[in-house]
N, C-alpha and C positions, 0 to 999 in steps of 0.2 A: 438723201435716201439711203437706207441701210441695205447692204447686200446680204444675201442669204448666209454667206460665210461669216459675216460679222455677227449675225444673230446666233450662229452656232458657237462662236468664241465668247460671246458676252457672258454667259454663265460661268465659263472657266475663268475669265478675267475678273469677274466679281469675286469668285472664290479666292483668287490670288491676292486681290486687294484686301480682303478681309484678313487673310493670313499675314499680309504685310502690316496691317494695323496692329494685330496681336504681337507680332515680332517687335514692333516699335516700342512696346512697353518694356521689353528687355533692355533696349537702348536707354530708355528713360531711367530705369533702375541703375544701369551701369554708369550713366553720366552722374546721377545723384550720388552714388557710392564713390565714384572716383573724385568727386569734388571734395568729399570729406576725407578720404584716405590717401588722396593723391600726393600731398606733401610728404608723407612717409614713404612713398614709393619712388621718390625722385622727381616729382612733378611740382616744384614750388610754384605758387601763384595760381593754381587752378581753382582755388576757393575765392570768391563765390562764382566765378565765370561759368564753370561747368554746371553749377546748380541753376543758373539763369538759362543756360542752353537746355537743360533737362525740363525746365518749366515751359520753355518755348515749344519744345518737341511734344510734351504732354498736351499743351493747348491745341496745337494743330492736329494731334492725333484724335483728340476729342471732337474737333471739327469734322475730321474725316469719318469718324464713327457715326456722327449724326448725318453727315452728307450721304453716306452709303446706306444708312438705315431708313431714310425718309421715304423712299419710293419702294414700291413692291418690285420684286425681281423682274417681272415681265415688262415693267415700265422703264427699265434701264437700257437705253440704247448703247450699243458698243462705243460709239463716239464719245458719249458722256463718260463711260467708264475709262476709256483711253485718256481723255483729258484729266480725269481724276488721278490716274496713275502717273501722268506726267507731273502733275502738281505735287503728288506725294513724293516722288523721287527727287524732284527739284528742291523741295523744302528740306528733305533729308540730307541732300548733298550740301546745301547751304549750311545746315547745322553741322555737318561733318567738316566742312572747310573751317568754320569758326572754332570748332573743337580742336582741329589740327593746329590752328594758330595758337591757342592757349596751351597746347601740350607739346610745344617744341617746333612748330612750323614744319619745315622739311625734314626735321629729325623726329617728328612725332610717331609714337607707336600706333597711332590711329590711321596712318596712311594705308595700311593693309586693308582697312575696311572700305576704302574706295573701290578696290578690285572686287570685293565681296558685293558691294552695292551695284556695281556695273554688271556683274554676272546676274544678279537678281533682275535688274532692269532689262537685260536682254531676254529673259524668260517672259517678262510681262509685256514689253513693248517691242515694236519693230526695230530692227537693227539701225535703220537710217536715223530714227529719232534718238536712239542711244548714242550714235556718233555725235550728234549735235549736243546732247546732254554732256557727253564726255568732254567735248571741246570747251564748252562753257565752264565746266568744273575745273578743267586744267587752266583755263584763263583766270578763273577766280583764285586758284591756288598760286598761280604765277603773280597775280596782283598782290596777294598777301605777302609773298616773298619780297617783291619790290618795295612795298610799303614798310616792311620790317627792315629791309636792307638800307633804306634811305632815311630811317628814323621817324617816319610818319606814324607807324604802329610800333608799340613796344614789342620787343622780341622776348619770348618766354622760353629760355633754353632749358633743356633737360639737364638733370644732374646725372651724367652718364655713369658715375661710379656707384650710384645707389640703386639697389633693388631691381625689380623687373623692368622698369622703364629704360634703364641703361642697356640692359640686354636686348630689349625690343628695338631700341634705337640702332644698336649694332647690327641686329638681324635685318632691319629695314634697309640699311645702307648696303649690306651684302646682297639682299634680294634685288635691289634696283641696279646694282652693278652687274 
């Protein structure tokens, strides 16, 4: 049963999810562009991995466009929209973890996007849910680190002396300290 407050927030959540879908196209373009120009920026080995991630993100973005557009606004209960938001954020974060793996792991210039994504998530979802999402994301990133450290996954180091990525790596390390 939907509460009256849920009904009031459903339209706002719907608008934010539509905005999130539109913003995701920027990420798709960035991933596709980075896959092509990444090696010249100090990201060896990002081709074709980031292109596959871009295709994956584009595919689930198309799914969410269809999913959000199939029902009329008045037929979208808040619970449905909230579960859609959780799926969107979860898939985005999985794509971000994989992107971080291919762009230097814990040295990745993409790590700052985790904070950006968590901030957006707290606007869209209740804080309790975002704590769970953050814990799962941290666990995934830690698992990637362990798998790289023990040789089960190839480590894709940055070339810190080249271009913007080396500077971003140094900035990330300073930011986290």
